[in-house]
N, C-alpha and C positions, 0 to 999 in steps of 0.2 A: 354559722350564718343563721341569723334569727329566722328569717323567712325570705322567700324569693321576691316578695313585694318590696322589701326595703334593702335589697342587696347593694344598691348604689351607695348607701350609707356605710355598709359594713365591709366592702372590699375596697381598700385604699388604692387610689390611682398610683401612688408611689411604690406600691408593692407589685413590681412588674410581673412576676410569674403568676400572681393571682388574677391578673387581668384576663388571662385565658380562662380561669375558673369562672370569672364574671360572665363572659360571653357564653360559656357552657351552660350556666344556670339560666340565663336569659332565654337561650334557645329552648331549653326544656319548658320554661314557663309558656312559651308561645305555642307549644304543641300539647298543652293541657295537663302537664304533670304538676302536682301540688305537693307542698311539704306535709310531713306527718302531722296527724291531728293534734299531737301534744305540743307541736311547735317548738320542740327542743332544739337548742343550738347544735350545729354540727361541729364535731372535732375535725381538726386537719392534721394529717400526718404527711409531711413532705419529706420524701426519701430522695437523697441525691448521692450519686456515686461520683467518682472522679475519673474522667477520661473514658466514659463508657460510650462507645460508638453505637449508633443505631444498627450498624452492620452486625453487631454482636448481640442483638435482641431478636429472638425468633419472630415476634409479632411484626417486625418491619419487613420480613420476607426477603432477606438478603441471601447471598451465597452461603452464609453460615447457618441459615434457619434449619436446614436438615439435620444439623448436629443437636438440635433442641437445647441450646445453651441456657435458656431462661424460662423454664416452665411456669414459675411463679409470676414473673413480670408479664408473661404472655396471658396468663389468666386474668390479671388486672385489665389488660388491654381488651380481652375478649368480652369482658363484662363492664367496660368503660369506654373511654374515648381515647383514641390514638391520634396524636397530632403529627401529620406527615411533614410539615414545614415549619419547625421551630428552629431558630438559629440564634447563636450568640453574636454579640457585637465585637467581642475580643476574646479569642480562643486561647486563653491562658488563665491559670487557676485564680489568682488573687483578683485581677480586674473583673473576671466573669462573676465571681462570688460577690464582689462589692456592688456590681451592677444589679444583681438579683436582690440584694439586701436594700439597696437605696432606690432602685428604679431610675437611676441616672447613668448616663454615659460616663466612661472612664475620665474624660477630660473635664467633666463637671464634678464628679465626686472625689477626684484627685487620686484614685487608686489606679495608676497607669502601669504598674510593674509588679513582679513577684515581691511579696513581703511588704507591700504598701499598707498604709493605715486607712481606716475608715472610722472616724470618731463616732462616739455614741449618738450624737445628735443627728448623724446622717444614716443611722441604722433604722430607716423608716419602716421597714416591714414589721419588726416587733413593736415599734412605737405605735403604729396605726392599729395593729391587731390588739394590743393592750387597751387602746381606746375603745375598741369594739367589744371589750369584755372577755378577752381571751387570756389564759395563762400561757406563757411562751417559754420555750426551751430550745436550745441547740446543743446537740450531742454528736461528737465525732470530729471530722476535719473542719477546721476554720480557716487557716492559712491566711489570716489577716493580722497584721502586727498589733492593732488596737484590741483592747478588751471588748468582748461582746456584751458590754454593760447594759445595753437596752433590753436584754432578755431577762426574764424572771429567774431563769436557771441556765447554767451552761456547764458542760464538761467537754472540753475541746482539746484536740491534739496540740502538742507543743510544736509550732512551726509546721513543717511538712509531715511530721509524725513518722513513727517507725511501724513497719508491718508487724513485728513481733515485740511483745512486752512493751506496749506503748505507754507514754506518759501523758496524762490528761490534766489540764489546768481547770480547776473547779471553783465555781462561784461559792463564796462563803468559807473557803479554806485559807484565806489570807489575801494579801494584795496580789494584783495581777502578776507582779514580778516574782512572787513566791507562793504560789498556790498549786503546786504540782503533786500528783500522786501517780505512782507507777503500777501498772497492772500486768498480770501474766497472761500470755496467750496471743492468738492472732488478732490483729486489730479489728477485722470484720466481726469476730465473735465478741471481743471486748466491748466495742461500741454498741452492739446489739444488747449485750448484758446490761450496760449502763442505761440504755433507753428503756429497757424492760423494767429495770429497777426504779427509774423515775416514774414511769406510768403506774407501777404497782404501789408506789409510796405517796402518790398525790393525795393531798388533803382537801384541795380546793374543789368547790362545786362549779367552778367556771369551766367552759369548754376549753380544750387545750389546742395549741398549735405547736407541734413538735417537729423541729428540723433535725432529721436523722441523717448524718453525713458520713458515708463510708470513705475511707482512704482508697480502697481498691476501685478499679483495677489499675491505678497509676503505676508507672514504671518504677522500679524494674521487676514488677510482677512476682511478688513473693506470696505464693499460695500457702494455705494451711496444709500440713503434711497429709491429711486425709484425702487430699485431691491429687496427690502425686501421680497416681495411675490413671486419672481421668483423661480420656482421649489418647492414651499412650499408643494404642494400636490403630489409630485413625489418621488418615491423610487429610489434612485440612485443605479445602478448596482454595485455589489461588485467584486473586483478581486478575482480570486480563491486563490491566494497566501495570501490573508488576513488571511486565516485560516490554511495555511500550510507554515511553514518556515524550511523545511528540510535543514539541513546542514548550518543553519545560524550561523555565527560567528566562532570564534576559541578560544583557550585558552587566547589569548591576549584580546579579547573582552568579553568573557563569564567568564573567570577566572576558577580556579580549582574548580571542582564540582559546576559550575554555580554561584560562589560567586560574580561575577560582573554582573550577568544577568540583574538585575534591574537598575544598575547604568550606564552602557554603552549602549546607544541606544536611539532612539526616536520613539515610537510606536503609533499606534491608540489605541490599547488595554491597559490594565493595566500592560503589560509585562515590561515596563521600567518606571523609575521614571518620566522621561519627556515623557508624553503621551498626545495625543490630547484630550482625554476625560477630563483630568485634566484642560487643557487650556480652554476648552469650557464648563467647569462646569457641566459635566455629574455626576449624583448621584453615588458616589463611592460604595454605598450599593447595587447597582444592581449586578446581577450575571455577570460573566465575559463575557458570550455571549451577553447578552442584553446590557451591557455597551459598548462593542466593536461595535455592530451594531448602537447604538445611536450616539456614537462618530463619526463613519464613516459618517453617514448621515449628521450630523451637519457640519462636516469638509468639505465634498464635496459641500454642498450647499453654504456655505460661500465662498469657493474658486471659484465656478462657477459663483456666483453673481459678483465677481470681474472681472472674465473673460468676462462676459457679458458687463460690463462697458468698458473694453478695446475694445471689438469688435464694440460696438456702436460708440465709439469715433474714431476708425479707419474709420468708414463710414463717419464721419464728415470731416475728412481729404480728403478722396477720393471724396466726393461730392464737396468740394471746388476746387480740382484740375480739376474736370469735368466742373464746372461752370466757372472757370477762363480760360478755354481753354488750360490747361497744362497737362491734363491727357494723351494725346497722345504723350507727350514728356517727360514722367517721368517714370523711372524704380522704382518699389516699392519692397522692400525687407522686409520680416517679419521674426523675429527670437526671441529668448529669450536668456538670459545670461547662462542658463543651463536648464536641465530638472527638474523633481520634483517627489517625491514619493507620490502617491495618494492612499495609503493603500496597495500597492504591498509589499509582504513580511512582512505585518503588520508594515510598516515603514512610517514615515512622513519626511518632509524636504528633503535635497539633500546631506547630508554628508556621504552617504554610497555608496560604489563603485559598484553599480548595474547599469544596462543599463538605467533604468528609470531616474536615476540622471544625467547621462552623455549625454543622448540622447536629443539634442536640436532641436526644430522645425526650418526649413529653407525653405522658400517659396519665389520665385522670380517671379514677374510679369513684363513682358516687353510688352508694348502696340503694338509692331510691329509683334511679333511672340511668340509662346510658344512651349516648349517641355513638354509633359504631365507629365512624371514621370522619375525618375532616376533609378528605379528598373530594374535589368536585366531581370526580368520575369514580365509578365502582371499582373496587379492588378485586383482584383475582382471588 
């Protein structure tokens, strides 16, 4: 961003997530903050995880905050701006990502389902940022069938991607249909290594916009082995609504006389045919209560171990920016492609139109200034 005075020219209206950054900077202008004297353009590091619920970020003050799951992300929030009410319009990976990239609703950009396409001419975010003088890159999970051709550089997971030994499709290594390279290690580590490699090998004197996209903590939550013992002896707090689902569903989802109750839904308990206890091989002979508690504990621990890997790898990125002298000139944005159900309403996944699914984290750290919170009332 060249200066706060001409930010209208440099933050494209089609780049939806940067609209938040726009208002952030305008607010700081009004309270007297100014840009650095050298007027040097700011880099942008946009970090996005997959299915990271605000519940699993300490700074959001949820029931899990006492576990301290995200000290690095929390530090960004403490020295930046935490948005309490950021929501997706379509809580599923491909449509959500296409909306962020295009600034358009799913019915307009055409990406209505998993695996949908988003043509290069609709990838407005990199298009507009390149017009503003930025070098652009996306590294990590892409999950859109079309090539990210509008970016100057890309290294993206093939499809959903694997947690271990992932394959990345890389710009300049052949046509989109045949440009794959396999890497060894856990995806969170590999994606961070590739982002660090790109940052260290840049030759351009342009400011950069790097989209660093983790696969984690998407199901089925495969953490790096070094986290196997993390939270092993801890009892994870349960949501009250794990045991209470008053008013859940309608005739469309429950059926007449609950005839569809087991078929439509995705639960922690035995309530639905697709349930976390079955995924995690909990003994089906256990009583309903014991089964649900055991499924919930296994579920949350696996999920939070993946979150821990995300947080630790973000620290690697931030450490490099500090060591290379770029931290004071880089805006850092943290978000997720949507929220996630962590047992609330006895649900898993994100395909249910509750706030937990639609509520995405959004934290912006600017090294020159910070506004503490966006809530209209003071936080505890």
